N, CA, C and O atoms as a GROMACS GRO file, in nm:
protein
  268
    1UNK      N    1   0.109  -0.109   0.007
    1UNK     CA    2   0.010   0.024  -0.020
    1UNK      C    3   0.076   0.107  -0.001
    1UNK      O    4   0.181   0.077   0.056
    2UNK      N    5   0.057   0.237  -0.032
    2UNK     CA    6   0.139   0.319  -0.078
    2UNK      C    7   0.078   0.451   0.104
    2UNK      O    8  -0.016   0.496   0.169
    3UNK      N    9   0.264   0.445   0.085
    3UNK     CA   10   0.210   0.585   0.180
    3UNK      C   11   0.168   0.710   0.129
    3UNK      O   12   0.205   0.770   0.028
    4UNK      N   13   0.076   0.740   0.222
    4UNK     CA   14   0.014   0.858   0.249
    4UNK      C   15  -0.032   0.927   0.420
    4UNK      O   16  -0.110   0.904   0.513
    5UNK      N   17   0.106   1.044   0.371
    5UNK     CA   18   0.127   1.068   0.478
    5UNK      C   19   0.012   1.236   0.475
    5UNK      O   20  -0.088   1.259   0.543
    6UNK      N   21   0.047   1.283   0.418
    6UNK     CA   22  -0.070   1.464   0.382
    6UNK      C   23  -0.221   1.411   0.420
    6UNK      O   24  -0.257   1.297   0.389
    7UNK      N   25  -0.262   1.455   0.454
    7UNK     CA   26  -0.372   1.433   0.399
    7UNK      C   27  -0.483   1.439   0.560
    7UNK      O   28  -0.437   1.445   0.674
    8UNK      N   29  -0.559   1.437   0.542
    8UNK     CA   30  -0.635   1.357   0.673
    8UNK      C   31  -0.699   1.187   0.656
    8UNK      O   32  -0.760   1.133   0.563
    9UNK      N   33  -0.670   1.155   0.741
    9UNK     CA   34  -0.708   1.028   0.771
    9UNK      C   35  -0.827   0.938   0.936
    9UNK      O   36  -0.832   0.981   1.052
   10UNK      N   37  -0.879   0.852   0.898
   10UNK     CA   38  -0.996   0.861   0.933
   10UNK      C   39  -0.983   0.690   0.980
   10UNK      O   40  -1.027   0.612   0.895
   11UNK      N   41  -0.920   0.617   1.126
   11UNK     CA   42  -0.890   0.488   1.190
   11UNK      C   43  -1.019   0.448   1.154
   11UNK      O   44  -1.099   0.536   1.121
   12UNK      N   45  -1.061   0.308   1.154
   12UNK     CA   46  -1.236   0.265   1.112
   12UNK      C   47  -1.181   0.135   1.188
   12UNK      O   48  -1.076   0.121   1.250
   13UNK      N   49  -1.305   0.026   1.158
   13UNK     CA   50  -1.238  -0.128   1.289
   13UNK      C   51  -1.340  -0.174   1.106
   13UNK      O   52  -1.443  -0.132   1.053
   14UNK      N   53  -1.248  -0.264   1.074
   14UNK     CA   54  -1.281  -0.392   0.962
   14UNK      C   55  -1.440  -0.515   1.024
   14UNK      O   56  -1.447  -0.594   1.118
   15UNK      N   57  -1.562  -0.467   0.896
   15UNK     CA   58  -1.680  -0.555   1.020
   15UNK      C   59  -1.649  -0.694   1.007
   15UNK      O   60  -1.683  -0.778   1.092
   16UNK      N   61  -1.570  -0.727   0.877
   16UNK     CA   62  -1.517  -0.911   0.845
   16UNK      C   63  -1.411  -0.965   0.961
   16UNK      O   64  -1.424  -1.066   1.030
   17UNK      N   65  -1.313  -0.881   0.961
   17UNK     CA   66  -1.239  -0.911   1.020
   17UNK      C   67  -1.128  -0.848   1.198
   17UNK      O   68  -1.032  -0.876   1.271
   18UNK      N   69  -1.255  -0.738   1.173
   18UNK     CA   70  -1.263  -0.725   1.297
   18UNK      C   71  -1.163  -0.618   1.360
   18UNK      O   72  -1.184  -0.550   1.460
   19UNK      N   73  -0.991  -0.620   1.233
   19UNK     CA   74  -0.967  -0.530   1.325
   19UNK      C   75  -0.942  -0.373   1.221
   19UNK      O   76  -0.993  -0.339   1.114
   20UNK      N   77  -0.830  -0.297   1.323
   20UNK     CA   78  -0.832  -0.153   1.206
   20UNK      C   79  -0.746  -0.130   1.146
   20UNK      O   80  -0.641  -0.188   1.174
   21UNK      N   81  -0.747  -0.060   1.063
   21UNK     CA   82  -0.777  -0.004   0.948
   21UNK      C   83  -0.797   0.178   0.871
   21UNK      O   84  -0.897   0.250   0.878
   22UNK      N   85  -0.672   0.205   0.808
   22UNK     CA   86  -0.662   0.354   0.774
   22UNK      C   87  -0.708   0.383   0.669
   22UNK      O   88  -0.649   0.338   0.570
   23UNK      N   89  -0.860   0.488   0.641
   23UNK     CA   90  -0.842   0.515   0.523
   23UNK      C   91  -0.848   0.673   0.468
   23UNK      O   92  -0.928   0.756   0.512
   24UNK      N   93  -0.739   0.704   0.354
   24UNK     CA   94  -0.660   0.799   0.390
   24UNK      C   95  -0.808   0.938   0.278
   24UNK      O   96  -0.855   0.914   0.167
   25UNK      N   97  -0.827   1.016   0.334
   25UNK     CA   98  -0.845   1.113   0.232
   25UNK      C   99  -0.793   1.124   0.057
   25UNK      O  100  -0.687   1.152   0.002
   26UNK      N  101  -0.959   1.078   0.002
   26UNK     CA  102  -0.972   1.107  -0.160
   26UNK      C  103  -0.983   0.936  -0.180
   26UNK      O  104  -1.008   0.893  -0.292
   27UNK      N  105  -0.967   0.859  -0.087
   27UNK     CA  106  -1.003   0.745  -0.139
   27UNK      C  107  -1.146   0.722  -0.108
   27UNK      O  108  -1.194   0.791  -0.019
   28UNK      N  109  -1.269   0.578  -0.208
   28UNK     CA  110  -1.381   0.534  -0.126
   28UNK      C  111  -1.397   0.544  -0.043
   28UNK      O  112  -1.482   0.615   0.009
   29UNK      N  113  -1.318   0.476   0.006
   29UNK     CA  114  -1.374   0.422   0.244
   29UNK      C  115  -1.355   0.590   0.301
   29UNK      O  116  -1.433   0.636   0.384
   30UNK      N  117  -1.271   0.652   0.258
   30UNK     CA  118  -1.256   0.770   0.308
   30UNK      C  119  -1.468   0.792   0.317
   30UNK      O  120  -1.552   0.769   0.403
   31UNK      N  121  -1.470   0.830   0.217
   31UNK     CA  122  -1.547   0.934   0.153
   31UNK      C  123  -1.684   0.850   0.175
   31UNK      O  124  -1.794   0.893   0.138
   32UNK      N  125  -1.663   0.707   0.250
   32UNK     CA  126  -1.806   0.636   0.319
   32UNK      C  127  -1.800   0.641   0.469
   32UNK      O  128  -1.894   0.641   0.549
   33UNK      N  129  -1.692   0.643   0.487
   33UNK     CA  130  -1.665   0.658   0.623
   33UNK      C  131  -1.746   0.813   0.726
   33UNK      O  132  -1.830   0.811   0.815
   34UNK      N  133  -1.672   0.933   0.658
   34UNK     CA  134  -1.765   1.049   0.660
   34UNK      C  135  -1.888   1.038   0.609
   34UNK      O  136  -1.967   1.096   0.683
   35UNK      N  137  -1.934   0.995   0.525
   35UNK     CA  138  -2.105   0.977   0.515
   35UNK      C  139  -2.150   0.921   0.608
   35UNK      O  140  -2.221   1.007   0.661
   36UNK      N  141  -2.161   0.784   0.696
   36UNK     CA  142  -2.141   0.746   0.762
   36UNK      C  143  -2.062   0.678   0.863
   36UNK      O  144  -1.978   0.588   0.866
   37UNK      N  145  -2.113   0.745   0.933
   37UNK     CA  146  -1.933   0.703   1.064
   37UNK      C  147  -1.949   0.581   1.143
   37UNK      O  148  -1.861   0.519   1.203
   38UNK      N  149  -2.095   0.551   1.134
   38UNK     CA  150  -2.110   0.410   1.204
   38UNK      C  151  -2.155   0.274   1.088
   38UNK      O  152  -2.190   0.167   1.138
   39UNK      N  153  -2.152   0.288   0.945
   39UNK     CA  154  -2.198   0.194   0.905
   39UNK      C  155  -2.025   0.123   0.859
   39UNK      O  156  -1.908   0.163   0.852
   40UNK      N  157  -2.114  -0.018   0.833
   40UNK     CA  158  -2.044  -0.142   0.835
   40UNK      C  159  -1.928  -0.110   0.735
   40UNK      O  160  -1.957  -0.116   0.616
   41UNK      N  161  -1.774  -0.072   0.777
   41UNK     CA  162  -1.671  -0.073   0.639
   41UNK      C  163  -1.565  -0.197   0.653
   41UNK      O  164  -1.575  -0.269   0.752
   42UNK      N  165  -1.479  -0.219   0.569
   42UNK     CA  166  -1.410  -0.388   0.513
   42UNK      C  167  -1.295  -0.298   0.472
   42UNK      O  168  -1.302  -0.195   0.405
   43UNK      N  169  -1.171  -0.365   0.532
   43UNK     CA  170  -1.028  -0.290   0.495
   43UNK      C  171  -1.037  -0.384   0.405
   43UNK      O  172  -1.110  -0.481   0.426
   44UNK      N  173  -0.952  -0.368   0.266
   44UNK     CA  174  -0.873  -0.411   0.139
   44UNK      C  175  -0.885  -0.536   0.109
   44UNK      O  176  -0.920  -0.574  -0.002
   45UNK      N  177  -0.846  -0.640   0.242
   45UNK     CA  178  -0.894  -0.768   0.252
   45UNK      C  179  -0.973  -0.864   0.244
   45UNK      O  180  -0.966  -0.981   0.206
   46UNK      N  181  -1.068  -0.779   0.298
   46UNK     CA  182  -1.193  -0.846   0.312
   46UNK      C  183  -1.292  -0.757   0.185
   46UNK      O  184  -1.400  -0.803   0.150
   47UNK      N  185  -1.266  -0.693   0.156
   47UNK     CA  186  -1.342  -0.619   0.051
   47UNK      C  187  -1.312  -0.708  -0.128
   47UNK      O  188  -1.387  -0.736  -0.222
   48UNK      N  189  -1.157  -0.727  -0.100
   48UNK     CA  190  -1.165  -0.848  -0.225
   48UNK      C  191  -1.232  -0.976  -0.214
   48UNK      O  192  -1.309  -1.022  -0.298
   49UNK      N  193  -1.189  -1.047  -0.074
   49UNK     CA  194  -1.235  -1.136  -0.054
   49UNK      C  195  -1.449  -1.156  -0.105
   49UNK      O  196  -1.528  -1.229  -0.164
   50UNK      N  197  -1.441  -1.054  -0.043
   50UNK     CA  198  -1.597  -1.078  -0.096
   50UNK      C  199  -1.634  -1.036  -0.194
   50UNK      O  200  -1.714  -1.121  -0.232
   51UNK      N  201  -1.631  -0.947  -0.278
   51UNK     CA  202  -1.636  -0.934  -0.388
   51UNK      C  203  -1.577  -1.048  -0.494
   51UNK      O  204  -1.656  -1.049  -0.588
   52UNK      N  205  -1.473  -1.143  -0.516
   52UNK     CA  206  -1.445  -1.290  -0.494
   52UNK      C  207  -1.516  -1.374  -0.485
   52UNK      O  208  -1.493  -1.473  -0.556
   53UNK      N  209  -1.635  -1.376  -0.396
   53UNK     CA  210  -1.698  -1.465  -0.335
   53UNK      C  211  -1.846  -1.452  -0.411
   53UNK      O  212  -1.948  -1.520  -0.404
   54UNK      N  213  -1.815  -1.353  -0.474
   54UNK     CA  214  -1.930  -1.285  -0.576
   54UNK      C  215  -1.945  -1.350  -0.680
   54UNK      O  216  -2.036  -1.416  -0.732
   55UNK      N  217  -1.789  -1.307  -0.716
   55UNK     CA  218  -1.806  -1.342  -0.824
   55UNK      C  219  -1.790  -1.468  -0.862
   55UNK      O  220  -1.790  -1.488  -0.984
   56UNK      N  221  -1.772  -1.583  -0.772
   56UNK     CA  222  -1.782  -1.779  -0.768
   56UNK      C  223  -1.941  -1.740  -0.795
   56UNK      O  224  -1.981  -1.729  -0.911
   57UNK      N  225  -2.023  -1.722  -0.688
   57UNK     CA  226  -2.156  -1.724  -0.670
   57UNK      C  227  -2.276  -1.710  -0.827
   57UNK      O  228  -2.375  -1.767  -0.874
   58UNK      N  229  -2.173  -1.585  -0.858
   58UNK     CA  230  -2.306  -1.572  -1.012
   58UNK      C  231  -2.221  -1.620  -1.108
   58UNK      O  232  -2.237  -1.555  -1.211
   59UNK      N  233  -2.086  -1.757  -1.128
   59UNK     CA  234  -2.046  -1.859  -1.217
   59UNK      C  235  -2.142  -1.955  -1.180
   59UNK      O  236  -2.221  -2.010  -1.256
   60UNK      N  237  -2.129  -1.975  -1.048
   60UNK     CA  238  -2.177  -2.080  -0.985
   60UNK      C  239  -2.340  -2.112  -1.046
   60UNK      O  240  -2.378  -2.206  -1.115
   61UNK      N  241  -2.424  -1.986  -0.988
   61UNK     CA  242  -2.528  -1.976  -1.084
   61UNK      C  243  -2.560  -1.948  -1.200
   61UNK      O  244  -2.682  -1.969  -1.201
   62UNK      N  245  -2.525  -1.907  -1.322
   62UNK     CA  246  -2.464  -1.950  -1.401
   62UNK      C  247  -2.484  -2.079  -1.512
   62UNK      O  248  -2.572  -2.116  -1.591
   63UNK      N  249  -2.322  -2.133  -1.462
   63UNK     CA  250  -2.359  -2.255  -1.464
   63UNK      C  251  -2.452  -2.390  -1.453
   63UNK      O  252  -2.434  -2.496  -1.514
   64UNK      N  253  -2.594  -2.345  -1.323
   64UNK     CA  254  -2.611  -2.487  -1.336
   64UNK      C  255  -2.781  -2.416  -1.352
   64UNK      O  256  -2.889  -2.474  -1.341
   65UNK      N  257  -2.750  -2.255  -1.384
   65UNK     CA  258  -2.928  -2.265  -1.408
   65UNK      C  259  -2.994  -2.231  -1.327
   65UNK      O  260  -3.115  -2.224  -1.351
   66UNK      N  261  -2.941  -2.193  -1.193
   66UNK     CA  262  -3.075  -2.172  -1.122
   66UNK      C  263  -3.015  -2.070  -0.997
   66UNK      O  264  -2.902  -2.069  -0.948
   67UNK      N  265  -3.162  -1.967  -0.960
   67UNK     CA  266  -3.159  -1.895  -0.928
   67UNK      C  267  -3.106  -1.833  -0.775
   67UNK      O  268  -3.113  -1.713  -0.751
   0.00000   0.00000   0.00000
């Protein structure tokens, strides 16, 4: 990850793994955190895992033809 020492940052707790992570100003995670401070926020690792699982589920649905 790129080190961004300038600008604002906010520390959040990942809803998936319960670890603290920092969202830097200008990122989408920072914008979501500023709009909804009490919402469910995810670190990059958990976000990527969720996206991968969603793609796999879609592929399985397309292959089996089930909804």
